[in-house]
MDAnalysis code that builds the backbone (N, CA, C; Angstrom):
import MDAnalysis as mda
import numpy as np

u = mda.Universe.empty(270, n_residues=90, atom_resindex=np.repeat(np.arange(90), 3), trajectory=True)
u.add_TopologyAttr("name", ["N", "CA", "C"] * 90)
u.add_TopologyAttr("resid", np.arange(1, 91))
u.add_TopologyAttr("resname", ["MET", "VAL", "ASP", "ALA", "LYS", "LYS", "PRO", "ALA", "ARG", "SER", "ALA", "ALA", "GLU", "ALA", "LEU", "THR", "LEU", "ARG", "LEU", "ARG", "ARG", "LEU", "THR", "ALA", "ARG", "ALA", "GLY", "SER", "VAL", "GLY", "ILE", "ASP", "ASP", "ARG", "ALA", "GLN", "LEU", "ILE", "ALA", "LEU", "MET", "ASP", "ASP", "ILE", "GLN", "ALA", "VAL", "ARG", "ARG", "GLU", "LEU", "ILE", "GLU", "GLU", "CYS", "ALA", "ARG", "LEU", "ASP", "GLU", "GLU", "MET", "LYS", "GLY", "SER", "ARG", "VAL", "ARG", "ILE", "THR", "ALA", "ALA", "LYS", "ALA", "TYR", "SER", "ARG", "GLY", "ALA", "ARG", "LEU", "VAL", "GLY", "GLY", "ARG", "ARG", "PRO", "SER", "ARG", "HIS"])
u.atoms.positions = np.array([
    [100.753, 85.777, 101.961],
    [101.771, 86.691, 102.411],
    [101.188, 87.721, 103.369],
    [99.964, 88.114, 103.158],
    [99.312, 89.069, 104.055],
    [99.163, 88.452, 105.435],
    [98.869, 87.144, 105.490],
    [98.715, 86.475, 106.776],
    [100.031, 86.460, 107.561],
    [101.156, 86.388, 106.859],
    [102.451, 86.377, 107.532],
    [102.735, 87.713, 108.202],
    [102.182, 88.788, 107.677],
    [102.434, 90.105, 108.247],
    [101.503, 90.416, 109.415],
    [100.368, 89.736, 109.500],
    [99.415, 90.013, 110.575],
    [99.990, 89.775, 111.964],
    [100.680, 88.641, 112.220],
    [101.240, 88.462, 113.567],
    [102.242, 89.556, 113.929],
    [103.049, 89.993, 112.961],
    [104.013, 91.061, 113.230],
    [103.283, 92.358, 113.557],
    [102.213, 92.623, 112.819],
    [101.453, 93.844, 113.073],
    [100.808, 93.781, 114.445],
    [100.240, 92.648, 114.810],
    [99.603, 92.552, 116.123],
    [100.652, 92.616, 117.242],
    [101.853, 92.106, 116.997],
    [102.922, 92.211, 117.987],
    [103.321, 93.672, 118.161],
    [103.407, 94.404, 117.062],
    [103.749, 95.824, 117.141],
    [102.643, 96.594, 117.857],
    [101.404, 96.239, 117.584],
    [100.282, 96.893, 118.260],
    [100.299, 96.582, 119.756],
    [100.644, 95.350, 120.098],
    [100.715, 94.968, 121.512],
    [101.820, 95.746, 122.224],
    [102.959, 95.913, 121.563],
    [104.042, 96.705, 122.160],
    [103.625, 98.153, 122.340],
    [102.929, 98.695, 121.362],
    [102.451, 100.074, 121.465],
    [101.488, 100.224, 122.631],
    [100.584, 99.278, 122.777],
    [99.629, 99.314, 123.885],
    [100.356, 99.214, 125.229],
    [101.345, 98.330, 125.315],
    [102.114, 98.208, 126.558],
    [102.849, 99.496, 126.883],
    [103.404, 100.151, 125.853],
    [104.095, 101.428, 126.087],
    [103.130, 102.494, 126.598],
    [101.917, 102.523, 126.038],
    [100.916, 103.488, 126.510],
    [100.559, 103.232, 127.969],
    [100.392, 101.960, 128.302],
    [100.053, 101.620, 129.689],
    [101.194, 101.969, 130.638],
    [102.426, 101.693, 130.218],
    [103.575, 102.030, 131.058],
    [103.701, 103.537, 131.241],
    [103.429, 104.295, 130.191],
    [103.474, 105.748, 130.288],
    [102.442, 106.250, 131.283],
    [101.236, 105.709, 131.209],
    [100.187, 106.111, 132.146],
    [100.560, 105.719, 133.573],
    [101.122, 104.525, 133.717],
    [101.521, 104.055, 135.039],
    [102.657, 104.898, 135.603],
    [103.586, 105.302, 134.743],
    [104.716, 106.121, 135.200],
    [104.235, 107.464, 135.727],
    [103.170, 107.984, 135.128],
    [102.629, 109.255, 135.591],
    [101.950, 109.168, 136.937],
    [101.515, 107.987, 137.305],
    [100.781, 107.860, 138.564],
    [101.611, 107.308, 139.715],
    [102.835, 106.865, 139.436],
    [103.683, 106.304, 140.492],
    [104.314, 107.440, 141.284],
    [104.216, 107.328, 142.569],
    [104.839, 108.324, 143.444],
    [106.341, 108.118, 143.523],
    [107.070, 109.190, 143.686],
    [108.528, 109.123, 143.712],
    [109.042, 108.352, 144.930],
    [108.250, 108.261, 145.966],
    [108.669, 107.563, 147.176],
    [108.224, 106.092, 147.197],
    [107.544, 105.626, 146.150],
    [107.071, 104.241, 146.079],
    [108.123, 103.384, 145.376],
    [109.100, 102.973, 146.129],
    [110.255, 102.255, 145.579],
    [109.863, 100.953, 144.873],
    [108.981, 100.191, 145.448],
    [108.598, 98.900, 144.867],
    [107.957, 99.091, 143.488],
    [107.059, 100.061, 143.376],
    [106.410, 100.295, 142.079],
    [107.394, 100.850, 141.060],
    [108.319, 101.692, 141.501],
    [109.332, 102.229, 140.585],
    [110.230, 101.117, 140.042],
    [110.606, 100.190, 140.899],
    [111.437, 99.066, 140.462],
    [110.669, 98.184, 139.482],
    [109.415, 97.912, 139.787],
    [108.582, 97.105, 138.888],
    [108.410, 97.808, 137.546],
    [108.208, 99.117, 137.576],
    [108.050, 99.895, 136.344],
    [109.331, 99.857, 135.519],
    [110.468, 99.984, 136.182],
    [111.745, 99.925, 135.468],
    [111.956, 98.552, 134.830],
    [111.576, 97.493, 135.522],
    [111.680, 96.141, 134.952],
    [110.795, 96.007, 133.722],
    [109.567, 96.508, 133.813],
    [108.648, 96.438, 132.677],
    [109.174, 97.237, 131.486],
    [109.741, 98.400, 131.756],
    [110.293, 99.227, 130.682],
    [111.467, 98.511, 130.016],
    [112.323, 97.874, 130.809],
    [113.446, 97.121, 130.240],
    [112.959, 95.955, 129.386],
    [111.892, 95.293, 129.823],
    [111.336, 94.182, 129.041],
    [110.809, 94.681, 127.696],
    [110.089, 95.791, 127.708],
    [109.568, 96.347, 126.456],
    [110.723, 96.803, 125.575],
    [111.745, 97.379, 126.175],
    [112.922, 97.821, 125.426],
    [113.577, 96.640, 124.706],
    [113.746, 95.516, 125.413],
    [114.338, 94.324, 124.796],
    [113.478, 93.839, 123.629],
    [112.173, 93.837, 123.816],
    [111.283, 93.396, 122.737],
    [111.362, 94.335, 121.536],
    [111.488, 95.628, 121.793],
    [111.623, 96.591, 120.699],
    [112.927, 96.371, 119.941],
    [113.991, 96.083, 120.655],
    [115.276, 95.804, 120.008],
    [115.173, 94.554, 119.140],
    [114.505, 93.529, 119.656],
    [114.303, 92.299, 118.876],
    [113.466, 92.573, 117.631],
    [112.429, 93.375, 117.772],
    [111.568, 93.712, 116.635],
    [112.349, 94.502, 115.589],
    [113.193, 95.418, 116.041],
    [114.032, 96.189, 115.108],
    [114.979, 95.263, 114.346],
    [115.568, 94.312, 115.045],
    [116.473, 93.358, 114.394],
    [115.717, 92.504, 113.374],
    [114.506, 92.095, 113.733],
    [113.694, 91.298, 112.803],
    [113.361, 92.103, 111.553],
    [112.986, 93.362, 111.754],
    [112.670, 94.220, 110.611],
    [113.899, 94.477, 109.745],
    [115.058, 94.619, 110.381],
    [116.293, 94.820, 109.638],
    [116.587, 93.615, 108.748],
    [116.429, 92.418, 109.302],
    [116.641, 91.200, 108.510],
    [115.631, 91.107, 107.371],
    [114.404, 91.471, 107.630],
    [113.375, 91.447, 106.591],
    [113.725, 92.425, 105.461],
    [114.222, 93.589, 105.828],
    [114.613, 94.575, 104.818],
    [115.810, 94.081, 103.999],
    [116.758, 93.423, 104.647],
    [117.901, 92.863, 103.921],
    [117.431, 91.827, 102.912],
    [116.524, 90.975, 103.334],
    [115.975, 89.969, 102.424],
    [115.235, 90.599, 101.261],
    [114.518, 91.675, 101.531],
    [113.800, 92.379, 100.465],
    [114.776, 92.984, 99.466],
    [115.868, 93.555, 99.968],
    [116.880, 94.131, 99.075],
    [117.476, 93.066, 98.174],
    [117.733, 91.886, 98.721],
    [118.289, 90.793, 97.921],
    [117.297, 90.394, 96.836],
    [116.013, 90.290, 97.187],
    [115.001, 89.908, 96.194],
    [114.861, 90.978, 95.110],
    [114.922, 92.247, 95.488],
    [114.817, 93.333, 94.508],
    [116.016, 93.300, 93.563],
    [117.196, 93.103, 94.117],
    [118.399, 93.032, 93.282],
    [118.297, 91.862, 92.304],
    [117.813, 90.729, 92.768],
    [117.657, 89.563, 91.897],
    [116.630, 89.839, 90.797],
    [115.536, 90.498, 91.136],
    [114.515, 90.809, 90.136],
    [115.058, 91.776, 89.087],
    [115.843, 92.755, 89.506],
    [116.439, 93.698, 88.557],
    [117.425, 92.991, 87.626],
    [118.223, 92.105, 88.188],
    [119.180, 91.357, 87.371],
    [118.445, 90.471, 86.368],
    [117.378, 89.825, 86.807],
    [116.583, 88.999, 85.907],
    [115.996, 89.853, 84.790],
    [115.493, 91.015, 85.143],
    [114.892, 91.913, 84.157],
    [115.925, 92.358, 83.117],
    [117.119, 92.728, 83.583],
    [118.174, 93.141, 82.642],
    [118.547, 91.989, 81.723],
    [118.680, 90.805, 82.297],
    [119.020, 89.635, 81.486],
    [117.939, 89.306, 80.474],
    [116.689, 89.432, 80.878],
    [115.584, 89.133, 79.966],
    [115.559, 90.116, 78.797],
    [115.867, 91.369, 79.064],
    [115.901, 92.369, 77.988],
    [117.040, 92.084, 77.026],
    [118.175, 91.656, 77.531],
    [119.324, 91.386, 76.674],
    [119.109, 90.140, 75.818],
    [118.463, 89.142, 76.362],
    [118.294, 87.881, 75.654],
    [117.207, 87.959, 74.596],
    [116.052, 88.419, 74.945],
    [114.978, 88.355, 73.971],
    [113.982, 89.469, 74.058],
    [114.233, 90.416, 74.863],
    [113.258, 91.477, 75.065],
    [113.242, 92.532, 73.973],
    [114.289, 92.590, 73.152],
    [114.339, 93.629, 72.116],
    [113.683, 93.126, 70.841],
    [112.851, 93.956, 70.306],
    [112.210, 93.622, 69.039],
    [113.054, 94.177, 67.889],
    [113.061, 93.492, 66.783],
    [113.802, 94.021, 65.637],
    [113.146, 95.327, 65.160],
    [113.947, 96.280, 64.815],
    [113.392, 97.565, 64.361],
    [112.977, 97.481, 62.914],
    [111.930, 98.206, 62.568],
    [111.424, 98.224, 61.189],
    [111.848, 99.530, 60.541],
    [112.688, 99.445, 59.594],
    [113.124, 100.636, 58.862],
    [112.792, 100.571, 57.425],
])
């Protein structure tokens, strides 16, 4: 399971690195350099789309986790009702 999370973590790290590079590039682009501004805007839109996709993926992962937690709680309640109670000694 840890291996499944590594690609997601490296993808998030790659997006963070790209954002840092774009930020640095945005600071150095001159306002009159139309070609570089257009290229920068395209790159920012690409990163934005990837961030939206990553958010959607994380949302789905969280939904799946909620379903698993709910199932585990239901199983736990059922297990306590069926055989989890010990007879009391009085």
